[in-house]
N, C-alpha and C positions, 0 to 999 in steps of 0.2 A: 234541832235536828231530831227527826223521829221517823220510824217506819213500823209497819206491822206485816207479818208474814208467817206462814206455817214453816216449821222446821223440825229437825230431828236432833235431840240432845246427843252431843258427842262426848263431853267431859264436864265434870263438876269438881271444883276444888274449894275447900273452905277458905273463908276470908273474914277474919274477925270472929266474934262470938256466935252470931246467928245469921251471917250472910255467906254467900258463895259466889264465885265467878264461874259462870256457865258458858260453854261454847256450844253453839248450835250450827247446823248446816241448813241453809235455805237456798232455794233456787235463785232468788233475786239478789241476795247479798252475800252469798258464799258462806265460808266459815267465819262466824262472827261471835265475839265474846261480849259479855255484859255482866254487871253486878245484879244479883238477885237478893233482895232483902227478905228476911224471914225464911231462909232456905232450910233451916234446921227444924222447922215445924213438921209435924207428922204428915200433914197434907202435902207440903212441898217436897218432902223427902220422897214421897211416892211418885211425884211428877218428874223430879229431876233425876231420872234414871237414864243412863246412856241407851239409846235406841228408841226411846219414847217419842212419839209424834206430838208436837205441841203447837199452840198458837202463841207467838212471841210479839210483844210490843216493846221496841227499843227506843230510848230517849236519851239525848245528851245535849249539852249546851253547844258544843262544837263537834264536828264530824270526827275529829281525830281523838276525842275523848273515849274512855272505856264505856261510859254510859251505863244505863240501868235497864234491866229486863223486867217486864211484867209477863208472866208465863202462865198459860192455862193448858190443861190437858186436852188432847184430841183423841189419841189412841195409846193405851199402855201396852207397849210391845215387849218390854223387858220382863215384867213380872211373870208372865206365863213360861218364861225360859229358865227361871231360877232353879228348877229341878232337873234341868237338862244341861249337864256339864258341857256337852259337845256344842250345842247351839249357843250357849252362853260364851264359850270360848270364841266362836265365830263372830258373835256380836262385838265382843270386847276387842278383838283383833281389827275388825272393820273400823270401829270408832277410833282406835288408837292410830291406825294408819291414816285416816282422814285428817286427824289433828296434826300429824307429823308432815304429811305430804301436800295437802291442799293449801294454797296461799290464802292468807287471811284477807277477808273482805273483797275477794275476787269472785265474781259470779261464774259458776259453771253449771248451768241448768241441767245439762245432760247427766253430769255426775250426781247431782242431787236426785234426779229422777231414778237413776240406777241404784243409788243408795236407798231410796225409798222402797224400791222393789225388793232389794236384798234384805233389808231389815224386816220388811213385811212378810218375807218367806222363811224367816229363821225357825219357824215351828215345824218345818218340813226338812228333815235331815237328808232326805233323798234328793232334794232340789238345791238347797242353798250352797253346798260346796262348789258346784260348777258356777253358780251365779257369782260367788265370791271371787273366783279366779278371773272371770270376765270383768268384774268390777275393778280388780287391780290392773288389768290390761287397759281398762277405760281411763284410769288415772294417768297412765303413760300417754295415752292418746290426748287427753285433755290438756296435758302440760307440754305437748309438742314433741313427745318422745315415743310416739306410737310405733308398735311393731309393724313391719311391712309384710303382711301375710297373704297378699293377693296373688303373687306369682314368684317363681323361682328366681333368685337373684343371679344365678349362674346361667340358666338356659332360657328363662322367660316362660317356662311351662306353668300352666295354671292348675294342673291335676297332679295328684299323688304327692302333695307337699307334706313332707314327714319330719323335717328338722328346721332349726333356726340357727343362723350364724350368730355367735356371741359378739362378734365385732360390729356387725351392721344392724342386727335385729331384723334381718330379712329372712324370708322362708327359703328353703332349699328342697328340691325334689328328691325322691328316693334315689334316682339314678345318679344325680349330681352329688348326693351326700355319701354314696357308698364308699368312696376311697377315704372319707374324712370323718367317719362316724365318731371317732374318739375326740374330735375337736368341735362337734356340733351338739346342739341341745334338742331333745325330742320335742316335736310339736303335736300336742293333742288335737285331734280332729275337731272337738267341740269348740275350740277357740276360733276356728275359721267358719264353722257352720253350727249354729245353736241347735239344729235338729239332729246333728250327728250323735248317735248313742255313745254313752261313756264306756270306755274300755278299761281294763285293769291297768292301774298306774297313771291314768290320765290326770287325776287331781294332783298327784305328787309331781308329775312332769309340768303341769300348768303352774303350780306354785313355785317350782324351781325356776321356771322361765320368767315369770313376772317378778319374782323376788330378785333375781339376778339383775334385771334392768332397772327396777325401782332403786336398788341400792346404788348402782353405778351411775345412773343418769339423773336421779332425783335427789337422793339422800346424801351420798358422799360429797357432792359439791357444797353442801351446807353443813358438813361435819356431823352427819347423823347416820345411824344404821337402822335397820328394820326394828320395829318395836318388839319388846319382849312378849307382848300379848300375841304376836304372830307366831313366835316360836312355840308358845304354849298351845296355840291352835294346831300346829303341825303334830305336836305330841298327842293331842286328843284325837285327831284324825287317824293317826297311826294306831293308837290303842283301840279305836273303834273299827279298825280294818277298812277305812274309807279312803285311803290313799291309793 
């Protein structure tokens, strides 16, 4: 069994003296792990950085085996972020959540494409926080738990949708939400329309919304919680005044 595809490094953990088990995300094969020989060499340490775009060749005797990766660099996305604590926190959170939430060896091409766009934009701190929130919402959608943000669950209205029901994950219009504001979650406009300008508090509200449903619908059923890297991201965003 073997395949070759471009992918993005998600995680690397040591295995033995000079090898490592790497997880990458590809469009064709989803989140996939494999053994990398010589991972401790100077050259490979530079390639095996979470966020880097690589060309991966996977081989195994049987499909269910761990298998081995031969990996070549395509684009080094991690190194330029080493001096940017905020961007590095965003990259680490995205990779950690992908490892935790995306099923192993299950292809989700749209999620790969969105992750490729996100990691490619991490050098722009004015852009990637909103992309990150939309990417988390995309995970919910890809796994069958997408938020229903097209119309008000109470009235059917399609305009002035300002909140989300924590029970149903469906949008609620301002008029219908008014008597229940303490029971609903704010809906940032950019989650419905990517051209909508960001307003104060939108990133915080977006992360609260996606985090709430990721935990309850995706992670809690498999006895997991949101990764620590995501909590560190929230701290960094708060410190930088970008929530």
